[in-house]
Biopython code that builds the backbone (N, CA, C, O; Angstrom):
import numpy as np
from Bio.PDB.StructureBuilder import StructureBuilder

atoms = [
    (1, "MET", "N", (86.693, 93.606, 71.601)),
    (1, "MET", "CA", (87.399, 94.497, 71.219)),
    (1, "MET", "C", (87.101, 94.825, 69.926)),
    (1, "MET", "O", (86.415, 93.978, 69.355)),
    (2, "LEU", "N", (87.446, 95.936, 69.186)),
    (2, "LEU", "CA", (87.075, 96.765, 68.336)),
    (2, "LEU", "C", (88.324, 95.668, 67.210)),
    (2, "LEU", "O", (89.294, 95.173, 67.783)),
    (3, "GLU", "N", (88.158, 95.457, 65.914)),
    (3, "GLU", "CA", (89.234, 95.308, 65.046)),
    (3, "GLU", "C", (89.367, 95.659, 63.908)),
    (3, "GLU", "O", (88.297, 95.571, 63.306)),
    (4, "PHE", "N", (90.482, 96.161, 63.076)),
    (4, "PHE", "CA", (90.772, 97.284, 62.082)),
    (4, "PHE", "C", (90.160, 96.445, 60.714)),
    (4, "PHE", "O", (90.306, 95.251, 60.451)),
    (5, "PRO", "N", (89.458, 97.449, 59.971)),
    (5, "PRO", "CA", (88.866, 97.287, 58.974)),
    (5, "PRO", "C", (89.425, 96.429, 57.922)),
    (5, "PRO", "O", (90.576, 96.377, 57.488)),
    (6, "ASN", "N", (88.327, 95.737, 57.587)),
    (6, "ASN", "CA", (88.878, 94.476, 56.473)),
    (6, "ASN", "C", (89.126, 94.940, 54.971)),
    (6, "ASN", "O", (88.569, 94.614, 53.923)),
    (7, "ILE", "N", (90.225, 95.871, 55.267)),
    (7, "ILE", "CA", (90.795, 96.206, 53.878)),
    (7, "ILE", "C", (92.151, 95.677, 53.228)),
    (7, "ILE", "O", (92.756, 94.833, 53.889)),
    (8, "ARG", "N", (92.698, 96.074, 52.010)),
    (8, "ARG", "CA", (93.533, 95.601, 51.145)),
    (8, "ARG", "C", (94.807, 95.628, 52.360)),
    (8, "ARG", "O", (94.944, 96.143, 53.470)),
    (9, "TYR", "N", (95.604, 94.784, 51.476)),
    (9, "TYR", "CA", (97.153, 94.620, 52.487)),
    (9, "TYR", "C", (97.506, 96.073, 52.029)),
    (9, "TYR", "O", (97.215, 96.728, 51.028)),
    (10, "PRO", "N", (98.527, 96.414, 53.574)),
    (10, "PRO", "CA", (99.209, 97.933, 53.015)),
    (10, "PRO", "C", (100.436, 97.616, 51.965)),
    (10, "PRO", "O", (100.605, 96.502, 51.469)),
    (11, "ILE", "N", (101.188, 98.653, 51.727)),
    (11, "ILE", "CA", (102.071, 98.962, 50.087)),
    (11, "ILE", "C", (103.095, 98.840, 50.777)),
    (11, "ILE", "O", (102.924, 99.142, 51.957)),
    (12, "TYR", "N", (104.286, 98.451, 50.449)),
    (12, "TYR", "CA", (105.639, 98.502, 51.591)),
    (12, "TYR", "C", (106.409, 99.906, 51.014)),
    (12, "TYR", "O", (106.578, 100.228, 49.838)),
    (13, "PRO", "N", (106.673, 100.375, 51.812)),
    (13, "PRO", "CA", (107.291, 99.821, 53.115)),
    (13, "PRO", "C", (106.826, 99.758, 54.518)),
    (13, "PRO", "O", (106.598, 100.786, 55.155)),
    (14, "ILE", "N", (106.705, 98.775, 54.927)),
    (14, "ILE", "CA", (105.979, 99.443, 56.116)),
    (14, "ILE", "C", (107.468, 99.526, 57.481)),
    (14, "ILE", "O", (108.481, 98.831, 57.569)),
    (15, "ASP", "N", (107.047, 100.501, 58.212)),
    (15, "ASP", "CA", (107.833, 101.513, 58.951)),
    (15, "ASP", "C", (107.631, 100.334, 60.068)),
    (15, "ASP", "O", (106.462, 99.948, 60.054)),
    (16, "GLU", "N", (108.682, 99.448, 61.321)),
    (16, "GLU", "CA", (108.455, 99.387, 62.463)),
    (16, "GLU", "C", (109.429, 99.969, 63.465)),
    (16, "GLU", "O", (110.637, 99.738, 63.418)),
    (17, "THR", "N", (108.773, 100.834, 64.489)),
    (17, "THR", "CA", (109.674, 101.136, 65.288)),
    (17, "THR", "C", (110.132, 100.512, 66.816)),
    (17, "THR", "O", (109.389, 100.714, 67.777)),
    (18, "THR", "N", (111.191, 99.871, 66.950)),
    (18, "THR", "CA", (111.185, 99.363, 68.620)),
    (18, "THR", "C", (111.879, 100.133, 69.396)),
    (18, "THR", "O", (113.100, 99.996, 69.322)),
    (19, "PRO", "N", (111.284, 101.248, 70.442)),
    (19, "PRO", "CA", (112.313, 102.101, 71.120)),
    (19, "PRO", "C", (112.961, 101.404, 72.251)),
    (19, "PRO", "O", (112.421, 100.567, 72.974)),
    (20, "ASP", "N", (114.187, 101.841, 72.328)),
    (20, "ASP", "CA", (115.066, 101.448, 73.657)),
    (20, "ASP", "C", (114.340, 102.039, 74.788)),
    (20, "ASP", "O", (113.695, 103.083, 74.886)),
    (21, "VAL", "N", (114.591, 101.172, 75.550)),
    (21, "VAL", "CA", (113.883, 101.152, 76.870)),
    (21, "VAL", "C", (114.828, 101.096, 78.367)),
    (21, "VAL", "O", (114.174, 101.060, 79.409)),
    (22, "SER", "N", (116.144, 101.089, 78.450)),
    (22, "SER", "CA", (116.926, 101.100, 78.839)),
    (22, "SER", "C", (117.184, 102.097, 79.691)),
    (22, "SER", "O", (116.744, 103.143, 79.213)),
    (23, "ARG", "N", (117.540, 102.212, 80.418)),
    (23, "ARG", "CA", (118.214, 103.799, 81.261)),
    (23, "ARG", "C", (119.895, 103.647, 81.266)),
    (23, "ARG", "O", (120.136, 102.685, 81.995)),
    (24, "LYS", "N", (121.008, 104.148, 80.804)),
    (24, "LYS", "CA", (122.302, 104.510, 80.492)),
    (24, "LYS", "C", (122.591, 105.534, 81.392)),
    (24, "LYS", "O", (122.111, 106.667, 81.363)),
    (25, "ALA", "N", (123.592, 104.981, 82.389)),
    (25, "ALA", "CA", (124.168, 106.061, 83.027)),
    (25, "ALA", "C", (125.769, 105.884, 83.057)),
    (25, "ALA", "O", (126.026, 104.786, 83.552)),
    (26, "GLN", "N", (127.013, 106.640, 82.669)),
    (26, "GLN", "CA", (128.252, 106.832, 82.962)),
    (26, "GLN", "C", (129.043, 106.961, 83.768)),
    (26, "GLN", "O", (129.817, 107.848, 83.408)),
    (27, "VAL", "N", (129.366, 106.474, 84.913)),
    (27, "VAL", "CA", (130.527, 106.711, 85.686)),
    (27, "VAL", "C", (131.674, 107.404, 86.062)),
    (27, "VAL", "O", (132.234, 107.333, 84.967)),
    (28, "GLU", "N", (132.530, 108.075, 86.821)),
    (28, "GLU", "CA", (133.431, 108.048, 86.752)),
    (28, "GLU", "C", (135.185, 107.549, 85.671)),
    (28, "GLU", "O", (136.008, 107.985, 84.867)),
    (29, "ASN", "N", (134.813, 106.418, 86.446)),
    (29, "ASN", "CA", (136.004, 105.362, 85.702)),
    (29, "ASN", "C", (135.037, 105.065, 83.677)),
    (29, "ASN", "O", (135.155, 103.947, 83.176)),
    (30, "MET", "N", (134.493, 105.825, 83.138)),
    (30, "MET", "CA", (133.760, 105.392, 81.856)),
    (30, "MET", "C", (132.914, 104.057, 82.121)),
    (30, "MET", "O", (132.425, 103.438, 81.176)),
    (31, "THR", "N", (132.831, 103.829, 82.854)),
    (31, "THR", "CA", (132.150, 102.124, 82.753)),
    (31, "THR", "C", (130.623, 103.001, 82.239)),
    (31, "THR", "O", (130.379, 104.196, 82.409)),
    (32, "MET", "N", (129.857, 102.084, 81.657)),
    (32, "MET", "CA", (128.303, 102.543, 81.043)),
    (32, "MET", "C", (127.411, 101.492, 82.648)),
    (32, "MET", "O", (127.457, 100.266, 82.546)),
    (33, "LEU", "N", (126.960, 101.880, 83.474)),
    (33, "LEU", "CA", (125.725, 101.364, 83.726)),
    (33, "LEU", "C", (124.281, 101.541, 83.153)),
    (33, "LEU", "O", (123.777, 102.634, 82.892)),
    (34, "THR", "N", (123.547, 100.051, 82.956)),
    (34, "THR", "CA", (122.567, 100.092, 82.369)),
    (34, "THR", "C", (121.332, 99.141, 83.244)),
    (34, "THR", "O", (121.609, 98.341, 84.137)),
    (35, "HIS", "N", (120.199, 99.389, 82.843)),
    (35, "HIS", "CA", (118.964, 98.630, 83.352)),
    (35, "HIS", "C", (117.566, 99.297, 82.821)),
    (35, "HIS", "O", (117.310, 100.479, 82.591)),
    (36, "ARG", "N", (116.699, 98.053, 82.702)),
    (36, "ARG", "CA", (115.719, 98.417, 81.698)),
    (36, "ARG", "C", (114.791, 98.985, 82.602)),
    (36, "ARG", "O", (114.622, 98.736, 83.796)),
    (37, "LYS", "N", (114.060, 99.999, 81.657)),
    (37, "LYS", "CA", (113.207, 100.994, 83.004)),
    (37, "LYS", "C", (111.886, 100.608, 82.728)),
    (37, "LYS", "O", (110.982, 100.997, 83.468)),
    (38, "THR", "N", (111.546, 99.537, 81.278)),
    (38, "THR", "CA", (110.077, 99.022, 81.598)),
    (38, "THR", "C", (110.169, 97.768, 81.034)),
    (38, "THR", "O", (111.021, 97.586, 80.164)),
    (39, "THR", "N", (109.183, 96.552, 81.496)),
    (39, "THR", "CA", (109.160, 95.605, 81.143)),
    (39, "THR", "C", (108.958, 94.817, 79.444)),
    (39, "THR", "O", (109.223, 93.707, 78.984)),
    (40, "LYS", "N", (108.461, 95.859, 78.996)),
    (40, "LYS", "CA", (108.128, 95.762, 77.658)),
    (40, "LYS", "C", (108.089, 97.073, 76.755)),
    (40, "LYS", "O", (107.595, 98.139, 77.123)),
    (41, "ALA", "N", (108.741, 96.816, 75.398)),
    (41, "ALA", "CA", (108.890, 97.412, 74.648)),
    (41, "ALA", "C", (107.653, 97.727, 73.795)),
    (41, "ALA", "O", (107.197, 96.834, 73.081)),
    (42, "LEU", "N", (107.041, 99.024, 73.824)),
    (42, "LEU", "CA", (106.215, 99.490, 73.026)),
    (42, "LEU", "C", (106.442, 99.543, 71.847)),
    (42, "LEU", "O", (107.265, 100.441, 71.664)),
    (43, "ARG", "N", (106.052, 98.881, 70.566)),
    (43, "ARG", "CA", (106.185, 99.056, 68.971)),
    (43, "ARG", "C", (105.885, 99.955, 68.321)),
    (43, "ARG", "O", (104.717, 100.028, 68.703)),
    (44, "SER", "N", (106.012, 100.962, 67.418)),
    (44, "SER", "CA", (104.781, 101.428, 66.742)),
    (44, "SER", "C", (105.358, 100.969, 65.250)),
    (44, "SER", "O", (106.429, 100.438, 64.957)),
    (45, "TYR", "N", (103.967, 101.474, 64.221)),
    (45, "TYR", "CA", (104.289, 101.154, 63.389)),
    (45, "TYR", "C", (103.966, 102.411, 62.403)),
    (45, "TYR", "O", (103.306, 103.227, 63.046)),
    (46, "SER", "N", (104.178, 102.821, 61.176)),
    (46, "SER", "CA", (103.761, 103.089, 60.002)),
    (46, "SER", "C", (103.624, 102.237, 58.854)),
    (46, "SER", "O", (104.407, 101.429, 58.355)),
    (47, "VAL", "N", (102.127, 102.694, 58.455)),
    (47, "VAL", "CA", (101.436, 101.615, 57.272)),
    (47, "VAL", "C", (100.930, 102.554, 56.193)),
    (47, "VAL", "O", (100.356, 103.608, 56.468)),
    (48, "ASN", "N", (101.160, 102.140, 54.968)),
    (48, "ASN", "CA", (100.807, 102.738, 53.880)),
    (48, "ASN", "C", (100.368, 102.010, 53.223)),
    (48, "ASN", "O", (100.811, 100.871, 53.077)),
    (49, "TYR", "N", (99.083, 102.614, 52.482)),
    (49, "TYR", "CA", (97.898, 102.070, 51.572)),
    (49, "TYR", "C", (97.701, 103.066, 50.497)),
    (49, "TYR", "O", (97.794, 104.291, 50.578)),
    (50, "LYS", "N", (97.332, 102.127, 49.198)),
    (50, "LYS", "CA", (96.712, 102.658, 48.039)),
    (50, "LYS", "C", (95.535, 102.114, 47.844)),
    (50, "LYS", "O", (95.551, 101.234, 46.984)),
    (51, "ILE", "N", (94.579, 102.310, 48.304)),
    (51, "ILE", "CA", (92.905, 101.880, 48.562)),
    (51, "ILE", "C", (91.760, 102.820, 47.933)),
    (51, "ILE", "O", (91.519, 104.025, 48.007)),
    (52, "PRO", "N", (91.116, 101.639, 47.230)),
    (52, "PRO", "CA", (90.121, 102.647, 46.472)),
    (52, "PRO", "C", (89.169, 102.800, 47.345)),
    (52, "PRO", "O", (88.880, 102.047, 48.275)),
    (53, "THR", "N", (88.356, 104.442, 46.833)),
    (53, "THR", "CA", (87.516, 104.996, 47.485)),
    (53, "THR", "C", (86.228, 104.259, 48.461)),
    (53, "THR", "O", (85.324, 104.857, 49.046)),
    (54, "SER", "N", (86.440, 103.030, 48.419)),
    (54, "SER", "CA", (85.356, 102.281, 49.455)),
    (54, "SER", "C", (85.615, 101.973, 50.327)),
    (54, "SER", "O", (84.804, 101.965, 51.252)),
    (55, "GLU", "N", (86.942, 101.543, 50.475)),
    (55, "GLU", "CA", (87.530, 101.024, 51.455)),
    (55, "GLU", "C", (88.310, 102.258, 52.782)),
    (55, "GLU", "O", (88.436, 102.227, 54.006)),
    (56, "TYR", "N", (88.675, 103.223, 51.697)),
    (56, "TYR", "CA", (89.285, 104.167, 52.307)),
    (56, "TYR", "C", (87.887, 105.024, 53.340)),
    (56, "TYR", "O", (88.148, 105.709, 54.329)),
    (57, "ILE", "N", (86.568, 104.796, 52.869)),
    (57, "ILE", "CA", (86.149, 105.373, 53.455)),
    (57, "ILE", "C", (85.570, 104.636, 54.952)),
    (57, "ILE", "O", (85.253, 105.186, 56.008)),
    (58, "LYS", "N", (85.573, 103.639, 54.694)),
    (58, "LYS", "CA", (85.792, 102.179, 55.745)),
    (58, "LYS", "C", (86.568, 102.300, 57.088)),
    (58, "LYS", "O", (86.417, 102.056, 58.285)),
    (59, "LEU", "N", (87.535, 102.841, 56.173)),
    (59, "LEU", "CA", (88.785, 103.226, 57.134)),
    (59, "LEU", "C", (88.697, 104.391, 58.193)),
    (59, "LEU", "O", (89.069, 104.119, 59.334)),
    (60, "ARG", "N", (88.123, 105.988, 57.853)),
    (60, "ARG", "CA", (88.001, 106.693, 57.805)),
    (60, "ARG", "C", (86.632, 106.540, 58.675)),
    (60, "ARG", "O", (86.489, 107.374, 59.569)),
    (61, "ASN", "N", (85.492, 105.450, 58.488)),
    (61, "ASN", "CA", (84.476, 105.742, 59.120)),
    (61, "ASN", "C", (85.114, 104.780, 60.907)),
    (61, "ASN", "O", (84.640, 104.809, 62.043)),
    (62, "PHE", "N", (86.058, 104.218, 60.452)),
    (62, "PHE", "CA", (86.552, 103.357, 61.935)),
    (62, "PHE", "C", (87.608, 104.583, 62.967)),
    (62, "PHE", "O", (87.713, 104.653, 64.192)),
    (63, "PHE", "N", (88.313, 105.490, 61.795)),
    (63, "PHE", "CA", (88.944, 106.496, 62.473)),
    (63, "PHE", "C", (87.853, 107.304, 63.649)),
    (63, "PHE", "O", (87.800, 107.224, 64.876)),
    (64, "ASP", "N", (87.239, 107.905, 62.889)),
    (64, "ASP", "CA", (86.182, 108.572, 63.559)),
    (64, "ASP", "C", (85.238, 107.383, 65.119)),
    (64, "ASP", "O", (84.736, 107.750, 66.181)),
    (65, "GLN", "N", (85.361, 106.215, 64.608)),
    (65, "GLN", "CA", (84.746, 105.894, 65.532)),
    (65, "GLN", "C", (85.854, 105.515, 67.073)),
    (65, "GLN", "O", (85.503, 105.319, 68.237)),
    (66, "VAL", "N", (86.917, 105.524, 66.602)),
    (66, "VAL", "CA", (88.446, 105.360, 67.849)),
    (66, "VAL", "C", (89.072, 106.194, 67.973)),
    (66, "VAL", "O", (89.879, 106.328, 68.892)),
    (67, "ASN", "N", (88.822, 107.145, 66.890)),
    (67, "ASN", "CA", (90.181, 108.313, 67.187)),
    (67, "ASN", "C", (91.089, 107.594, 67.707)),
    (67, "ASN", "O", (90.979, 106.369, 67.680)),
    (68, "THR", "N", (92.270, 108.272, 68.340)),
    (68, "THR", "CA", (93.574, 107.899, 69.285)),
    (68, "THR", "C", (93.232, 107.649, 70.590)),
    (68, "THR", "O", (94.144, 107.662, 71.418)),
    (69, "ALA", "N", (91.808, 107.364, 71.042)),
    (69, "ALA", "CA", (91.909, 107.173, 72.413)),
    (69, "ALA", "C", (91.258, 105.404, 72.326)),
    (69, "ALA", "O", (91.615, 104.910, 73.396)),
    (70, "GLU", "N", (90.781, 104.738, 71.822)),
    (70, "GLU", "CA", (90.517, 103.556, 71.754)),
    (70, "GLU", "C", (91.871, 102.252, 71.531)),
    (70, "GLU", "O", (92.949, 102.237, 70.937)),
    (71, "ILE", "N", (91.278, 101.497, 72.168)),
    (71, "ILE", "CA", (92.303, 100.583, 71.426)),
    (71, "ILE", "C", (92.080, 98.734, 70.782)),
    (71, "ILE", "O", (91.815, 97.771, 71.502)),
    (72, "PHE", "N", (92.255, 98.713, 69.526)),
    (72, "PHE", "CA", (91.850, 97.624, 68.743)),
    (72, "PHE", "C", (92.644, 96.907, 68.260)),
    (72, "PHE", "O", (93.822, 97.241, 68.139)),
    (73, "LEU", "N", (92.111, 95.603, 67.824)),
    (73, "LEU", "CA", (93.244, 94.741, 67.158)),
    (73, "LEU", "C", (93.537, 94.861, 65.631)),
    (73, "LEU", "O", (92.796, 95.016, 64.661)),
    (74, "TRP", "N", (95.012, 94.722, 65.782)),
    (74, "TRP", "CA", (95.054, 94.880, 64.167)),
    (74, "TRP", "C", (96.147, 94.127, 63.765)),
    (74, "TRP", "O", (97.166, 94.018, 64.447)),
    (75, "THR", "N", (95.954, 93.538, 62.549)),
    (75, "THR", "CA", (96.667, 91.950, 62.195)),
    (75, "THR", "C", (97.953, 92.872, 61.537)),
    (75, "THR", "O", (97.725, 93.780, 60.737)),
    (76, "HIS", "N", (99.469, 92.480, 62.029)),
    (76, "HIS", "CA", (100.514, 92.813, 61.301)),
    (76, "HIS", "C", (100.689, 92.047, 60.241)),
    (76, "HIS", "O", (100.466, 90.842, 60.354)),
    (77, "PRO", "N", (101.189, 92.676, 58.808)),
    (77, "PRO", "CA", (101.069, 91.971, 57.569)),
    (77, "PRO", "C", (101.643, 90.779, 57.308)),
    (77, "PRO", "O", (101.273, 89.708, 56.827)),
    (78, "GLU", "N", (102.984, 91.391, 57.897)),
    (78, "GLU", "CA", (103.864, 90.223, 57.648)),
    (78, "GLU", "C", (103.864, 89.290, 58.576)),
    (78, "GLU", "O", (103.947, 88.164, 58.085)),
    (79, "THR", "N", (103.788, 89.320, 59.993)),
    (79, "THR", "CA", (103.914, 88.385, 60.640)),
    (79, "THR", "C", (102.343, 87.532, 61.125)),
    (79, "THR", "O", (102.402, 86.676, 62.007)),
    (80, "ARG", "N", (101.047, 87.860, 60.481)),
    (80, "ARG", "CA", (99.968, 87.808, 61.129)),
    (80, "ARG", "C", (99.631, 87.568, 62.282)),
    (80, "ARG", "O", (98.716, 86.745, 62.285)),
    (81, "ALA", "N", (100.013, 87.982, 63.572)),
    (81, "ALA", "CA", (100.052, 88.037, 64.835)),
    (81, "ALA", "C", (99.116, 89.103, 64.536)),
    (81, "ALA", "O", (99.294, 89.932, 63.644)),
    (82, "LYS", "N", (97.706, 89.039, 65.623)),
    (82, "LYS", "CA", (97.091, 90.318, 66.191)),
    (82, "LYS", "C", (98.015, 91.121, 67.028)),
    (82, "LYS", "O", (99.112, 90.695, 67.390)),
    (83, "VAL", "N", (97.577, 92.222, 67.309)),
    (83, "VAL", "CA", (98.496, 92.737, 67.957)),
    (83, "VAL", "C", (97.568, 94.253, 68.944)),
    (83, "VAL", "O", (96.818, 94.874, 68.190)),
    (84, "ARG", "N", (97.590, 94.669, 70.082)),
    (84, "ARG", "CA", (96.895, 95.621, 70.297)),
    (84, "ARG", "C", (97.682, 96.559, 70.199)),
    (84, "ARG", "O", (98.809, 96.690, 70.677)),
    (85, "VAL", "N", (96.778, 97.565, 69.245)),
    (85, "VAL", "CA", (97.350, 99.326, 69.162)),
    (85, "VAL", "C", (96.028, 100.184, 68.949)),
    (85, "VAL", "O", (94.847, 99.852, 68.840)),
    (86, "ARG", "N", (96.524, 101.125, 68.936)),
    (86, "ARG", "CA", (95.695, 102.532, 68.991)),
    (86, "ARG", "C", (96.357, 103.525, 68.151)),
    (86, "ARG", "O", (97.585, 103.613, 68.116)),
    (87, "PHE", "N", (95.497, 104.357, 67.399)),
    (87, "PHE", "CA", (96.415, 105.272, 66.413)),
    (87, "PHE", "C", (97.007, 106.513, 66.949)),
    (87, "PHE", "O", (96.495, 107.444, 67.570)),
    (88, "ALA", "N", (98.043, 106.324, 66.610)),
    (88, "ALA", "CA", (99.345, 106.924, 67.125)),
    (88, "ALA", "C", (99.306, 108.932, 66.553)),
    (88, "ALA", "O", (100.085, 109.771, 67.007)),
    (89, "ASP", "N", (98.352, 109.182, 65.655)),
    (89, "ASP", "CA", (98.461, 110.603, 65.306)),
    (89, "ASP", "C", (97.100, 110.170, 63.796)),
    (89, "ASP", "O", (96.633, 109.061, 63.533)),
    (90, "GLN", "N", (96.848, 111.353, 63.180)),
    (90, "GLN", "CA", (96.422, 111.693, 62.441)),
    (90, "GLN", "C", (95.936, 110.439, 61.247)),
    (90, "GLN", "O", (96.603, 109.413, 61.377)),
    (91, "LEU", "N", (95.103, 110.397, 60.356)),
    (91, "LEU", "CA", (94.689, 109.984, 59.261)),
    (91, "LEU", "C", (95.196, 110.611, 58.009)),
    (91, "LEU", "O", (94.539, 111.625, 57.773)),
    (92, "HIS", "N", (96.409, 110.317, 56.837)),
    (92, "HIS", "CA", (97.175, 110.843, 56.161)),
    (92, "HIS", "C", (96.649, 110.356, 55.004)),
    (92, "HIS", "O", (97.089, 109.311, 54.525)),
    (93, "PHE", "N", (95.377, 111.238, 54.260)),
    (93, "PHE", "CA", (95.475, 110.538, 52.851)),
    (93, "PHE", "C", (95.291, 111.600, 51.582)),
    (93, "PHE", "O", (95.115, 112.818, 51.621)),
    (94, "SER", "N", (95.376, 110.857, 50.636)),
    (94, "SER", "CA", (95.035, 111.750, 49.680)),
    (94, "SER", "C", (94.587, 111.336, 48.517)),
    (94, "SER", "O", (95.181, 110.334, 48.121)),
    (95, "ALA", "N", (93.375, 111.913, 47.490)),
    (95, "ALA", "CA", (93.128, 110.841, 45.975)),
    (95, "ALA", "C", (94.072, 111.553, 45.073)),
    (95, "ALA", "O", (94.220, 112.718, 44.705)),
    (96, "SER", "N", (94.827, 110.079, 44.794)),
    (96, "SER", "CA", (95.797, 110.344, 43.835)),
    (96, "SER", "C", (95.190, 109.961, 42.210)),
    (96, "SER", "O", (95.887, 110.040, 41.198)),
    (97, "ASP", "N", (94.114, 109.647, 42.231)),
    (97, "ASP", "CA", (93.610, 108.979, 41.227)),
    (97, "ASP", "C", (92.308, 108.838, 41.094)),
    (97, "ASP", "O", (91.684, 108.933, 42.150)),
    (98, "TYR", "N", (91.755, 108.661, 40.231)),
    (98, "TYR", "CA", (90.109, 108.870, 40.602)),
    (98, "TYR", "C", (89.807, 107.437, 40.844)),
    (98, "TYR", "O", (90.120, 106.379, 40.298)),
    (99, "GLY", "N", (88.941, 107.856, 42.063)),
    (99, "GLY", "CA", (88.496, 106.499, 43.089)),
    (99, "GLY", "C", (90.061, 106.005, 43.667)),
    (99, "GLY", "O", (90.149, 104.796, 43.455)),
    (100, "ILE", "N", (90.605, 106.233, 43.951)),
    (100, "ILE", "CA", (91.860, 105.527, 44.669)),
    (100, "ILE", "C", (92.610, 106.644, 45.478)),
    (100, "ILE", "O", (92.851, 107.781, 45.071)),
    (101, "TRP", "N", (93.003, 105.998, 46.952)),
    (101, "TRP", "CA", (93.430, 106.988, 47.852)),
    (101, "TRP", "C", (94.704, 106.287, 48.187)),
    (101, "TRP", "O", (94.861, 105.129, 48.574)),
    (102, "ASN", "N", (95.569, 107.211, 47.962)),
    (102, "ASN", "CA", (96.917, 107.350, 48.892)),
    (102, "ASN", "C", (97.277, 107.683, 50.287)),
    (102, "ASN", "O", (96.760, 108.727, 50.686)),
    (103, "GLY", "N", (97.981, 107.101, 51.073)),
    (103, "GLY", "CA", (98.395, 107.689, 52.302)),
    (103, "GLY", "C", (98.812, 106.333, 53.878)),
    (103, "GLY", "O", (98.927, 105.107, 53.888)),
    (104, "SER", "N", (98.872, 106.962, 54.523)),
    (104, "SER", "CA", (99.549, 106.419, 55.774)),
    (104, "SER", "C", (99.025, 106.992, 57.044)),
    (104, "SER", "O", (98.787, 108.142, 57.415)),
    (105, "ILE", "N", (98.889, 105.393, 57.784)),
    (105, "ILE", "CA", (98.548, 105.838, 59.154)),
    (105, "ILE", "C", (99.770, 105.225, 60.352)),
    (105, "ILE", "O", (100.570, 104.328, 60.090)),
    (106, "GLN", "N", (99.662, 106.054, 61.883)),
    (106, "GLN", "CA", (100.518, 105.804, 62.592)),
    (106, "GLN", "C", (100.292, 105.036, 63.334)),
    (106, "GLN", "O", (99.172, 105.296, 63.776)),
    (107, "LEU", "N", (100.876, 103.747, 64.021)),
    (107, "LEU", "CA", (100.121, 103.000, 65.243)),
    (107, "LEU", "C", (100.757, 103.143, 66.285)),
    (107, "LEU", "O", (101.579, 104.052, 66.397)),
    (108, "GLN", "N", (100.481, 102.198, 67.343)),
    (108, "GLN", "CA", (101.290, 102.435, 68.323)),
    (108, "GLN", "C", (100.668, 101.447, 69.448)),
    (108, "GLN", "O", (99.589, 101.661, 70.001)),
    (109, "GLU", "N", (101.534, 100.295, 69.715)),
    (109, "GLU", "CA", (101.136, 99.385, 70.555)),
    (109, "GLU", "C", (100.565, 99.748, 71.783)),
    (109, "GLU", "O", (100.800, 100.891, 72.174)),
    (110, "ALA", "N", (99.837, 98.988, 72.501)),
    (110, "ALA", "CA", (99.042, 99.565, 73.940)),
    (110, "ALA", "C", (99.438, 98.356, 74.752)),
    (110, "ALA", "O", (99.097, 98.266, 75.931)),
]
sb = StructureBuilder()
sb.init_structure("model")
sb.init_model(0)
sb.init_chain("A")
sb.init_seg("    ")
for serial, (resi, resn, name, xyz) in enumerate(atoms, 1):
    if name == "N":
        sb.init_residue(resn, " ", resi, " ")
    sb.init_atom(name, np.array(xyz, "f"), 0.0, 1.0, " ", f" {name:<3s}", serial, name[0])
structure = sb.get_structure()
């Protein structure tokens, strides 16, 4: 399985979203009926980076290789757990200074 390229740690904040995987229905007597739709909640992550050009090129080449189709292993920067993810959206980067790129990636658990 492919692994996310070895680039420096992201900058903060790191956003993590856990979706609500329950189904809710309110009945006539105002009681709420609930149950889970799925057994696993697939989290999504928004990760920001400030990296030099050499690392940005590594990241861009990796994105060109996997795009949003392939699953790869990504190490969560806080928990250090390896998570199976795919890119959820395109890369958003801009050169903010000579040799420095700022941007973000969106990841979705798979």
